[in-house]
C-alpha positions in Angstrom: 232.4 250.4 98.7 233.5 254.0 98.1 231.9 253.9 94.7 228.7 252.5 96.1 228.6 255.2 98.8 229.4 257.9 96.2 226.5 256.7 94.0 224.1 256.7 97.0 225.2 260.2 98.0 224.8 261.6 94.5 221.3 260.2 94.2 220.4 261.7 97.6 222.1 265.0 97.5 222.6 266.3 93.9 219.2 267.8 93.5 219.9 271.0 95.5 222.9 271.9 93.2 223.3 275.6 92.9 225.7 278.1 91.3 228.4 277.6 94.0 228.8 273.9 93.0 228.5 274.6 89.2 231.0 277.5 89.0 234.1 275.4 89.6 233.4 273.5 86.3 233.9 276.8 84.5 237.1 277.4 86.5 238.2 274.1 85.0 237.0 274.4 81.4 236.9 278.2 80.7 239.6 279.9 82.8 241.6 278.1 85.5 243.1 280.3 88.2 245.1 279.3 91.2 242.3 280.3 93.6 238.6 280.3 93.5 237.4 283.1 91.1 237.6 286.5 92.8 239.3 285.2 96.0 242.8 284.8 97.3 242.1 281.5 99.1 240.5 278.1 98.3 242.9 276.7 95.7 241.4 275.3 92.6 242.9 271.9 93.1 239.8 269.8 92.1 239.1 271.9 88.9 242.8 271.3 88.0 242.4 267.6 88.3 239.3 267.5 86.1 240.7 269.9 83.5 241.0 267.2 80.8 237.1 266.8 80.9 236.1 269.8 78.7 232.3 269.5 78.8 231.2 271.7 81.8 228.4 269.4 83.0 230.5 266.3 82.8 233.3 268.2 84.4 230.9 269.1 87.2 229.9 265.5 87.6 233.4 264.3 87.9 234.3 267.0 90.4 231.2 265.9 92.4 232.5 262.3 92.4 235.9 263.4 93.6 234.4 265.5 96.4 232.0 262.7 97.5 234.9 260.2 97.2 237.0 262.4 99.6 234.1 262.6 102.0 233.7 258.9 102.3 237.4 258.3 101.8 237.9 260.2 105.1 235.7 257.7 106.7 237.8 254.9 105.2 240.9 256.5 106.6 239.3 256.7 110.0 238.5 252.9 109.8 242.2 252.2 109.1 243.2 254.5 111.9 241.0 252.7 114.4 242.3 249.3 113.4 245.9 250.7 113.9 244.8 252.1 117.2 243.6 248.6 118.3 246.9 247.1 117.1 244.9 244.8 114.8 245.3 244.0 111.1 242.1 244.5 109.2 241.3 242.5 106.2 240.0 244.0 102.9 236.5 242.6 103.4 236.4 243.9 106.9 237.6 247.3 105.9 235.1 247.5 103.1 232.3 246.5 105.4 233.3 249.0 108.1 233.6 251.8 105.5 230.2 251.0 104.0 228.4 250.9 107.3 230.1 254.0 108.7 229.3 255.9 105.5 225.6 254.9 105.6 225.4 255.7 109.3 226.9 259.2 108.8 224.3 259.9 106.1 221.4 258.8 108.3 220.9 262.0 110.3 221.9 264.4 107.5 219.3 266.6 105.9 219.5 266.8 102.1 221.1 270.2 102.3 223.7 269.1 104.8 224.7 266.1 102.7 224.9 268.4 99.6 227.1 270.9 101.4 229.7 268.3 102.5 229.5 265.6 99.9 228.9 267.6 96.8 229.7 271.3 97.1 232.3 272.1 99.8 236.0 271.0 99.8 236.5 270.6 103.6 236.8 266.8 103.4 239.0 266.9 100.4 241.4 269.0 102.4 241.0 266.8 105.5 241.7 263.6 103.5 244.8 265.3 101.9 246.1 266.2 105.3 245.5 262.7 106.6 247.4 261.3 103.6 250.2 263.8 104.2 250.5 262.9 107.9 250.6 259.2 107.1 253.3 259.6 104.5 255.3 261.9 106.8 255.3 259.4 109.6 256.4 256.8 107.0 259.3 259.0 106.0 258.0 259.8 102.5 258.7 263.4 103.0 258.5 264.8 99.5 255.1 263.3 98.6 253.9 264.2 102.0 255.0 267.8 101.6 253.2 268.1 98.2 250.0 266.8 99.8 250.4 269.1 102.8 250.8 272.1 100.6 247.7 271.1 98.6 245.7 270.6 101.8 246.8 273.9 103.2 246.0 275.8 100.0 242.6 274.3 100.1 242.1 275.0 103.8 244.7 277.1 105.6 243.0 276.4 109.0 244.6 272.9 108.9 247.7 274.6 110.3 245.9 274.5 113.7 245.8 270.7 113.7 249.4 270.1 112.6 250.7 269.4 116.2 248.4 266.3 116.1 251.2 264.6 114.1 253.0 263.9 117.4 250.2 261.6 118.5 249.9 259.9 115.1 253.6 259.0 114.8 254.0 255.5 116.4 257.8 255.4 116.0 259.4 256.9 119.1 262.8 257.2 117.4 263.2 261.0 116.6 259.4 261.5 116.8 259.7 265.0 118.2 262.1 266.0 115.5 259.7 264.7 112.8 256.8 266.4 114.5 258.5 269.7 114.7 259.5 269.5 111.0 255.9 268.7 110.1 254.5 271.7 112.0 257.2 273.8 110.4 256.3 272.5 106.9 252.6 273.3 107.7 253.6 276.9 108.7 255.6 277.3 105.5 252.6 276.1 103.5 250.4 278.5 105.3 252.7 281.5 104.6 253.1 280.3 101.0 249.3 280.5 100.6 249.3 284.1 101.7 252.3 285.0 99.5 250.7 283.4 96.4 247.4 285.0 97.2 249.1 288.4 97.3 251.0 287.8 94.0 248.1 286.4 92.0 245.6 288.9 90.5 242.3 287.8 92.0 240.3 290.8 91.0 239.4 294.1 92.8 240.9 294.4 96.3 238.1 293.6 98.8 238.8 293.5 102.5 236.9 290.4 103.5 236.9 290.0 107.3 238.3 286.4 107.4 240.7 287.2 110.2 238.4 289.5 112.2 237.1 288.3 115.5 234.5 290.2 117.5 234.8 288.6 121.0 232.0 290.7 122.4 229.6 288.8 120.2 230.8 285.3 120.9 227.9 284.4 123.1 225.3 285.4 120.6 227.3 283.7 117.9 227.4 280.4 119.8 223.6 280.5 120.2 223.2 281.0 116.4 225.7 278.4 115.5 224.2 275.8 117.9 220.8 276.3 116.3 222.2 276.0 112.8 224.2 272.9 113.5 221.3 271.3 115.3 219.1 272.2 112.3 221.5 270.6 109.8 220.7 267.1 111.1 217.7 265.1 112.4 218.6 265.9 115.9 217.0 262.8 117.6 218.8 260.4 115.2 222.1 262.4 115.5 221.9 262.3 119.3 221.3 258.5 119.4 224.2 257.9 117.0 226.5 260.1 119.0 225.6 258.5 122.3 226.0 255.0 121.0 229.3 255.6 119.2 230.8 257.3 122.3 229.7 254.4 124.4 231.3 251.9 122.1 234.5 253.8 122.0 234.5 254.2 125.8 233.9 250.5 126.4 236.8 249.5 124.1 239.1 252.3 125.2 241.2 249.9 127.3 242.2 248.0 124.2 243.3 251.2 122.3 246.9 252.5 122.2 247.4 255.4 124.5 248.5 257.7 121.7 245.5 256.9 119.6 243.2 257.3 122.6 244.6 260.8 123.1 243.5 261.5 119.5 239.9 260.6 120.3 240.1 263.1 123.2 241.9 265.9 121.4 239.8 265.9 118.2 236.5 266.7 120.0 238.3 269.3 122.2 239.7 270.9 119.0 236.2 270.9 117.5 234.8 272.6 120.6 237.5 275.2 120.6 236.8 275.9 116.9 233.1 276.2 117.7 233.8 278.8 120.4 236.5 280.8 118.5 234.7 281.0 115.1 231.4 281.9 116.7 233.1 285.3 117.0 234.4 285.5 113.5 233.1 288.4 111.5 233.1 286.6 108.1 231.0 283.8 109.6 228.7 286.3 111.2 228.3 288.0 107.8 227.4 284.5 106.4 224.7 284.0 109.1 226.7 281.5 111.0 226.2 278.8 108.5 226.9 275.3 109.9 229.4 274.4 107.1 232.0 276.7 108.6 232.1 274.4 111.6 233.2 271.4 109.7 235.4 270.0 112.6 232.2 269.0 114.4 231.2 266.9 111.4 234.7 265.4 111.0 234.6 264.4 114.7 231.2 262.8 114.2 232.6 260.8 111.3 235.7 259.8 113.3 233.6 258.3 116.2 231.2 256.6 113.8 234.1 255.0 111.9 235.7 253.9 115.2 232.4 252.3 116.5 231.6 250.5 113.3 235.2 249.2 113.0 234.9 247.8 116.5 231.6 246.1 115.6 233.1 244.6 112.4 236.2 243.4 114.2 234.1 242.0 116.9 232.5 239.6 114.5 235.8 237.8 114.3 235.1 235.9 117.4 231.7 234.9 116.1 233.2 233.7 112.9 235.9 231.8 114.7 233.3 230.0 116.7 231.3 229.2 113.6 234.3 227.6 112.0 235.4 225.8 115.1 236.0 222.1 114.5 236.5 222.6 110.8 239.8 221.3 109.4 241.8 223.5 107.0 244.5 221.4 105.3 247.3 223.8 104.5 249.6 222.5 101.8 253.3 222.3 102.5 255.9 224.2 100.5 256.6 221.0 98.5 253.0 220.6 97.6 252.6 224.1 96.2 252.9 224.4 92.4 254.6 227.8 91.9 253.1 228.2 88.4 249.6 227.4 89.6 250.0 229.8 92.5 251.1 232.6 90.1 248.2 231.9 87.8 245.8 232.1 90.8 247.3 235.4 92.0 247.2 236.8 88.5 243.5 235.8 88.1 242.6 237.3 91.4 244.4 240.5 90.5 242.6 240.7 87.1 239.3 240.0 88.8 239.9 242.7 91.4 240.9 245.2 88.7 237.8 244.3 86.7 235.7 244.8 89.8 237.1 248.3 90.3 236.5 249.2 86.7 232.9 248.0 86.8 232.3 249.8 90.1 233.7 253.1 88.7 231.7 252.8 85.4 228.5 252.0 87.3 229.1 255.0 89.5 229.6 257.2 86.5 226.4 255.9 85.0 224.5 256.6 88.2 225.9 260.2 88.4 225.1 260.8 84.7 221.5 259.7 85.1 220.9 261.8 88.2 219.1 264.9 87.2 220.2 268.4 88.2 216.9 270.4 88.1 218.7 273.8 88.0 220.5 272.9 84.8 217.3 271.8 83.2 215.6 275.1 84.3 218.5 277.0 82.8 218.0 275.7 79.3 215.5 278.5 78.5 218.4 281.0 78.8 220.4 278.9 76.4 217.6 278.8 73.8 217.1 282.5 74.1 220.8 283.2 73.7 220.9 281.1 70.5 217.8 282.7 69.1 219.0 286.3 69.6 222.7 285.5 69.0 223.7 286.7 72.4 227.1 285.9 73.9 226.5 287.5 77.3 224.3 286.4 80.2 224.1 289.1 82.8 222.3 289.4 86.1 221.9 287.4 89.3 224.8 285.2 90.4 222.5 282.3 91.2 220.9 282.3 87.8 223.8 283.4 85.5 226.3 280.7 86.2 223.9 277.7 85.8 222.9 279.2 82.4 226.5 279.5 81.3 227.3 276.0 82.3 224.2 274.6 80.5 225.1 276.7 77.4 228.7 275.8 77.2 227.8 272.1 77.6 225.4 272.5 74.6 228.1 274.2 72.5 226.9 277.8 73.1 229.9 279.7 74.4 228.1 282.0 76.8 230.0 284.4 79.1 228.7 285.2 82.5 228.5 288.8 83.7 227.9 288.8 87.4 229.6 288.3 90.8 232.8 286.3 90.4 233.3 287.3 86.8 236.7 288.9 87.7 239.0 286.4 85.8 236.9 286.6 82.6 236.5 290.3 82.5 238.8 290.5 79.4 236.4 288.1 77.6 233.5 290.4 78.5 235.3 293.4 77.1 236.3 291.5 74.0 232.6 290.9 73.2 231.8 294.6 73.8 234.7 295.8 71.7 233.7 293.5 68.8 230.2 295.0 68.9 231.4 298.6 68.8 228.6 301.2 69.0 226.0 299.1 67.2 224.7 297.6 70.4 224.4 294.0 71.4 221.8 291.5 72.7 222.1 290.4 76.4 220.2 287.6 78.1 219.1 288.8 81.6 218.9 286.2 84.3 217.2 287.0 87.5 217.1 290.8 87.1 215.1 293.4 85.2 216.3 295.4 82.2 217.9 298.4 84.0 219.8 296.2 86.5 220.9 293.9 83.7 222.3 296.9 81.7 223.9 298.3 84.9 225.6 294.9 85.7 227.0 294.8 82.1 228.3 298.3 82.7 230.1 297.4 85.9 232.0 294.6 84.2 232.6 296.2 80.8 233.7 299.7 81.9 231.1 301.4 79.8 227.6 302.8 80.5 224.7 301.2 78.6 221.2 302.2 77.6 218.4 299.8 77.1 217.4 300.3 73.5 214.9 297.5 73.1 213.3 294.6 75.0 213.6 291.7 72.5 211.8 289.1 74.7 209.9 289.2 77.9 210.7 285.8 79.3 213.4 284.9 79.6 214.3 288.5 79.4 216.5 289.5 76.5 217.4 293.2 75.9 219.3 295.1 73.3 221.7 297.7 74.7 223.6 300.5 73.1 226.4 302.7 74.6 224.9 305.6 76.5 225.6 309.0 75.2 
């Protein structure tokens, strides 16, 4: 079911792909760094996982599948959580049905851009699913694997430290629960500090003081108004309202059957999302980014949690209907003496083989769907690749949003282009190598999204030299020949 949901999401949301989603494929295939290029945060975990895939476009597609898989995988984890909260065992078919329905319902109110942000581009749900896995393993006393997942989740999203106390509600075993919870919070704090330490040790480019930790409380009221408008605009508000109301009603009606600790989770998570909404409406970095809704991911996680709970209730509720349908039927269960052990083993092996074959088919089908889904921006960038081949240019300089798609398209076609723009920090040595090989004879540069003078100036910023535009080789796409000034 996850594969089906991923395929649907890719078909719906891949079209708006921009440089932000494509750049990680270069971090995987051209130069891997611990953190996102030019930053001391957002660990490059997904690019590391896809590193064996050397074609940048295929690498991008596999990263997309992993991110979308984590998005819907979070919903699947919430289905399992609600079944546990109800104290009921949920069968494989029931779990698959609840996951599929929940995933489809979550997508219903999303605009294309919203689905793209959370299921294709951003890593919020990758970090959330990793944290859920870490908490589950921790309560199951698999501390080493849990710690690895926890560190990965924190490196992806340091803000998860704030939800670490939730482990106390998720641990069903009263024996030494407080001790395990305190240890989990401590491990989260260590992972958080480790993120800062590694960020300080790793060379991430020029020191830029981003206001990630700056809060302007005098502007919180204005920020809340802006955020409210952006979050409301990210969904079809009428549909979202109906879904929220219905899911809350279902959860409220069935609350008496839910474990108290789990019920507390359903109360705490929305409160945390609300606190996040208020606090980060005053954040200077978010204000600088126009209060974009993606920074308020806890609201969307809460939405998914409640949708998964309601759909799980509905699926589990069909048990009574199915039991009435089968009432009166006789099921002759063989005794132990009547069971042929060899036959039983053959049936188990056949079912296992069939299940494995089904998984392989589902994965292959998903890959085919993803491969056949067009990315308009990459197709539009092919003109830059053709120009670079024609004029034997190695560098593409200019606008961030135009340069990186051109580089991805070029490298996928076997043209090893180098991007010269914002986020080029880790490959500055490659830019300088091209310049040094050229010497004073000049070189051809493809200019993407900027004019001749800005193109030459951008090259100068990253090469450490001043350049003069000697000749315009082509008007569109713009290709210039530059020589060292002076």
